[in-house]
C-alpha positions in Angstrom: 108.8 96.7 171.0 106.4 94.2 169.9 103.4 96.3 170.6 104.9 99.3 168.8 105.4 97.0 165.7 101.9 95.5 165.8 100.4 99.2 166.1 102.3 100.2 163.1 100.9 97.2 161.1 97.1 97.8 161.9 96.7 100.9 159.6 98.5 99.1 156.9 96.2 95.8 157.3 93.1 98.3 157.2 94.4 100.2 154.2 94.7 96.8 152.3 91.1 95.8 152.9 89.7 92.4 152.8 87.3 92.8 149.9 87.6 90.9 146.7 89.2 92.6 143.8 87.4 93.1 140.6 89.2 91.2 137.7 88.2 94.0 135.3 90.8 96.9 134.4 90.6 99.9 136.5 90.6 103.3 134.6 90.4 106.7 136.2 88.5 109.5 134.2 90.9 112.3 133.8 89.4 115.8 134.5 87.8 117.6 131.7 87.2 121.1 133.3 90.1 123.4 134.1 92.3 122.2 131.3 93.2 124.1 128.2 92.6 121.8 125.3 94.1 122.0 121.8 91.7 120.8 119.1 93.5 118.3 117.1 91.0 117.1 114.5 87.3 116.8 113.7 85.8 113.6 112.2 82.0 114.0 110.7 80.5 111.3 108.6 83.8 109.4 108.4 85.9 112.5 107.0 88.6 113.8 109.4 89.8 117.3 109.0 92.9 118.5 110.8 92.3 121.7 113.1 93.9 125.0 112.3 96.7 125.7 114.9 94.7 128.2 116.8 91.8 125.9 117.5 91.3 125.3 121.3 88.9 125.2 124.2 88.6 125.3 127.9 85.6 124.5 130.2 86.0 125.9 133.8 84.3 124.3 136.7 81.7 127.0 136.9 80.5 126.0 133.4 82.0 128.7 131.4 83.5 127.4 128.2 85.6 129.6 125.8 88.2 129.1 123.1 88.8 129.5 119.5 87.0 127.6 116.8 89.9 127.8 114.2 89.5 131.6 113.2 87.0 133.1 115.7 87.0 133.3 119.5 84.0 132.0 121.1 82.3 131.8 124.6 79.4 129.6 125.7 77.9 128.0 128.9 78.7 124.3 129.2 77.1 121.6 131.3 79.2 118.8 132.5 77.6 115.7 134.1 80.1 112.9 134.7 81.4 112.2 131.3 78.4 114.1 129.4 79.0 117.6 128.1 76.4 119.9 126.6 77.3 123.4 125.1 74.9 126.2 124.9 74.8 128.7 122.1 78.1 129.9 121.0 78.9 133.6 121.0 81.7 134.4 118.5 83.7 137.0 117.1 83.0 137.7 113.2 86.5 137.7 111.7 86.8 136.3 108.1 89.8 133.7 107.5 90.8 131.5 104.7 88.0 129.4 103.2 89.3 126.2 104.8 89.7 127.7 108.1 86.0 129.1 108.0 84.7 125.4 106.7 86.7 123.9 109.9 85.0 126.4 112.1 81.5 126.0 110.9 81.9 122.1 111.2 83.5 122.3 114.8 80.5 124.8 115.8 78.0 122.4 114.7 79.7 119.4 116.4 79.9 121.2 119.8 76.2 122.5 119.7 74.4 119.4 118.2 73.6 118.0 121.4 75.2 116.0 124.5 78.6 114.9 123.7 80.3 112.0 125.6 83.8 112.6 126.7 86.7 110.2 127.2 89.8 111.6 128.7 92.9 109.5 129.0 96.7 110.3 129.0 96.5 114.0 128.1 94.0 113.2 125.1 90.1 114.1 125.1 87.5 112.8 122.7 84.2 114.2 122.5 81.7 112.0 120.6 78.1 113.1 119.7 75.1 110.6 119.2 76.0 110.0 115.3 79.6 108.9 116.3 81.1 112.2 115.1 84.2 112.9 117.1 86.5 116.0 118.0 89.9 114.9 119.0 91.7 117.2 121.5 95.2 117.2 123.2 96.1 118.8 126.6 97.9 122.0 125.7 101.6 122.5 126.7 101.9 124.7 129.7 
């Protein structure tokens, strides 16, 4: 009986480890790929624009990116390395929409393709920030 109890505790002791714990907070980066993201807003040079309801994007693990810029559909190649994302040239449909939607679309297109973006995902939210500090705010789409 004692041998059985001791054998059952050994895996628990090994799993607990003996290393010193870091005193910093622990955060786990949420996945960016394979998620349907709704674009909530875009902040460029301190001015925030709220996204049209149609604006969304998805980056698949194979690097395929697709979505809607606010009026037109787009597709592109995306490279994801850790928390850095770079979008290639966007291929888009060419519909015309209301001027405010078209202005948002142009700004979002520029923000996605101006260079490498740093991604921070947490609790169903994703922020993509460029080198100038401009931000795209996204939320996980309801499934």
